[in-house]
C-alpha positions in Angstrom: 15.5 -7.8 -27.5 14.2 -11.3 -27.1 16.0 -14.6 -27.6 14.3 -15.0 -31.0 15.6 -11.5 -32.0 19.1 -12.5 -30.9 18.9 -15.8 -32.9 17.8 -13.9 -36.0 20.6 -11.3 -35.7 23.3 -13.9 -35.2 21.9 -16.1 -38.0 22.1 -13.1 -40.4 25.6 -12.2 -39.3 27.0 -15.8 -39.5 25.1 -17.3 -42.4 23.9 -20.2 -40.2 20.3 -21.3 -40.3 18.1 -20.0 -37.5 17.6 -23.5 -36.3 21.4 -24.1 -35.9 21.8 -20.7 -34.4 19.0 -21.4 -31.9 20.9 -24.6 -30.8 24.1 -22.6 -30.2 22.3 -19.9 -28.3 20.4 -22.4 -26.2 23.6 -24.3 -25.5 25.4 -21.1 -24.4 22.6 -20.1 -22.1 22.4 -23.6 -20.6 26.2 -23.6 -20.0 25.9 -20.3 -18.2 23.0 -21.6 -16.1 24.8 -24.8 -15.2 28.0 -22.9 -14.3 26.1 -20.5 -12.1 24.1 -23.3 -10.4 27.5 -24.7 -9.4 28.5 -21.3 -8.0 31.1 -20.8 -10.7 32.0 -17.3 -12.0 31.8 -16.7 -15.8 34.0 -14.0 -17.3 33.5 -13.0 -21.0 36.2 -10.5 -22.0 34.8 -7.4 -23.5 31.3 -8.2 -22.2 31.2 -8.8 -18.5 31.1 -11.2 -15.6 28.3 -13.3 -14.2 28.8 -14.1 -10.5 26.9 -15.6 -7.6 27.0 -13.5 -4.5 25.8 -14.6 -1.0 23.5 -12.2 0.8 23.8 -12.3 4.5 20.8 -13.2 6.8 19.2 -10.0 8.1 16.3 -8.7 10.1 13.5 -6.9 8.3 10.0 -5.6 9.2 6.7 -6.8 7.9 5.3 -3.6 6.3 1.7 -4.4 7.3 2.2 -5.2 11.0 5.6 -3.8 11.7 6.7 -7.1 13.3 10.3 -8.1 12.9 11.0 -10.8 10.4 14.2 -12.9 9.9 15.2 -13.0 6.3 17.5 -16.0 5.6 20.8 -15.8 3.7 20.6 -16.6 0.0 22.6 -16.7 -3.2 21.8 -14.2 -5.9 23.1 -14.0 -9.5 24.8 -10.8 -10.5 26.2 -9.3 -13.7 29.0 -6.8 -13.9 29.5 -5.2 -17.3 33.1 -4.9 -18.6 34.8 -1.6 -19.0 34.3 -1.8 -22.8 30.6 -2.5 -22.5 30.2 0.4 -20.1 32.0 2.8 -22.5 29.8 1.6 -25.4 26.6 2.3 -23.5 27.9 5.6 -22.1 28.7 6.7 -25.7 25.1 6.1 -26.9 23.2 9.3 -27.7 20.6 10.2 -25.1 17.0 9.3 -25.9 17.5 7.4 -29.1 17.4 3.9 -27.7 19.4 2.7 -30.8 22.9 1.6 -31.5 25.7 4.1 -31.1 26.5 6.1 -34.3 29.7 4.2 -34.9 27.8 0.9 -35.3 26.6 0.5 -38.9 24.6 -2.6 -38.0 22.2 -0.6 -35.7 18.7 0.2 -36.7 18.3 3.1 -39.2 16.5 6.1 -37.8 14.7 8.3 -40.2 13.9 10.9 -37.6 10.2 10.9 -38.4 7.6 10.1 -35.8 5.6 7.7 -38.1 4.8 4.3 -36.6 6.3 1.1 -38.1 4.3 -0.8 -40.6 1.6 -2.9 -38.9 1.6 -0.9 -35.6 -1.3 1.2 -34.5 -0.9 4.8 -33.4 -2.4 5.9 -30.1 -5.4 7.4 -31.7 -6.1 4.3 -33.8 -5.9 2.0 -30.8 -8.3 4.2 -28.9 -10.9 4.4 -31.7 -10.8 0.6 -32.3 
């Protein structure tokens, strides 16, 4: 899912215009980035936590020469999903890639292997 897909889905659910929704989504993402740049943790109940973790300095090896290399310490962004999000993902049927059955807003699956409108099948793309 891209940011444009997210904006479209939220706009449909809220009745806001896509332009207004894009401003809100951009504002949210900017607030998350700014907070993380200041090494603040962000906790969204029912979704998860964004945190900054510090990786210690360590010794590694250059794979080409085998020489030891000193890797400096650094900060890395991490995301830890909430218990609810983990349960939602675990409950998804294997191999469907869609929303769980209890979510009526998920994409409808007809069960047929026909491609979507406008998309080429493997044989069509080879012949072109």
